[in-house]
N, C-alpha and C positions, 0 to 999 in steps of 0.2 A: 862336917859330914862324917858319918860312921857307916861302915858296910860289913855285912856278914854273908858268906856264901857256903853252901853245903850240898854235897851229893848224897842221896839216900834212896832207900827202897820204901815204898809205902803206897797208899791209895790216894790218888790225886784229889778226888772230891772230899774224902775224909780229912785230909791234911788242910785243904783250903778252908773247910768249915771249922775245923779245930782252931786254926789260927784266928779266923774271923771272930769266933766266940771269945777266945781269950783276950784278944786286943780290945774289942768293943766292951767287954765286961770288966776289963782290968783297970779301967780308969773312968771316973765320972765324966771327964771331959773328952774322952776318946770318941771319935766319930769315923764312920766309913764315908769317904768323900766320893770316890768313883772307882770304876774298874772296867776291865775289858777281858774277854775270853775268846780264844780261837782254837779250832781244830784244823790241822792240815795233814792229811794222810794219817800216819800213826803218831803224830806229835800233837800235844795239847799245851796251850800256854794260857796262864791267867796273870793279869796285872791288877793289883789292888793298891789303892792309896788311902792311908789313914792319917788322921791328924789328932793332936791332943794339946792341951794347955800344959806348959811346963812351969810348975811352981818355982823351981830354982831360977830359971831365966826370966820368969814373968812374961812369957811369950808363947806362941804356938810352934809346935814341931810337927813335921810331916814324916811319914814313912811309906816308902814304895816297896811293895813285895811283888816279885816276879817268880812264878812257879812254872817250871817246864817239865813235861812228861814225854819221854820217848820210850815206847814199849813199856818195860817195867822199871825204868830208871827215872828218878826225879832229881831235879836240880833247882835249888831255891836261892834267891838273892834278896836281901833286905837292905835298903839304903835309907838312912834318916837324913833330914835336912832341916835347916832353920835353927832356932834356938839361940841366935846371937843378936845382940842389939848394937854391935859396932857397925860403923859405916863402911870402913875400908878393909877390915880383916875380922876374923872370928876370934872372940875372946872367951866365949862361954859355950862349950859344947856339952855340958852336963846333961841337959834335957834330951839331946839327941842320943847320947850314950845310954841313958836310962831307958828310953823308949826301945832302943835296939836290944838292950839286955832283957826286957820283958819278952820280946820276940824270941830271943835265943832260949830263954827258960821255957817258953811254950813249946818250941820245936823239940827241945830235949825231953819234955814230958810226953810229947807225941811219940818220939822214938822209943822211949822206955815203955810206953803203953803198947806199942806194936810188938815189942820183944817179949811181952808177957810179964 
């Protein structure tokens, strides 16, 4: 399992769409599995689950993204899972790390885009 978290400023819907586009178009095998969104008072939250095939591990890897907006602050968490073929412990996490790295690169491009 690999995880990345960040607080930032930005537009909730724009960021969610930006990441979705980059993830689903970034790999031929990437797919959007499911998601959930809720608004409560001045807070919004979206959960998205993606999956893709890892050539390195020869298996599928999933990534859960949770985006929270409270007023004008955003907090995002991405957690990858899967990618190991071992029964009792994880021996190959390269696919998870690569999937997470694509997310981080997309998020950084979004931040740079917002800064002009």
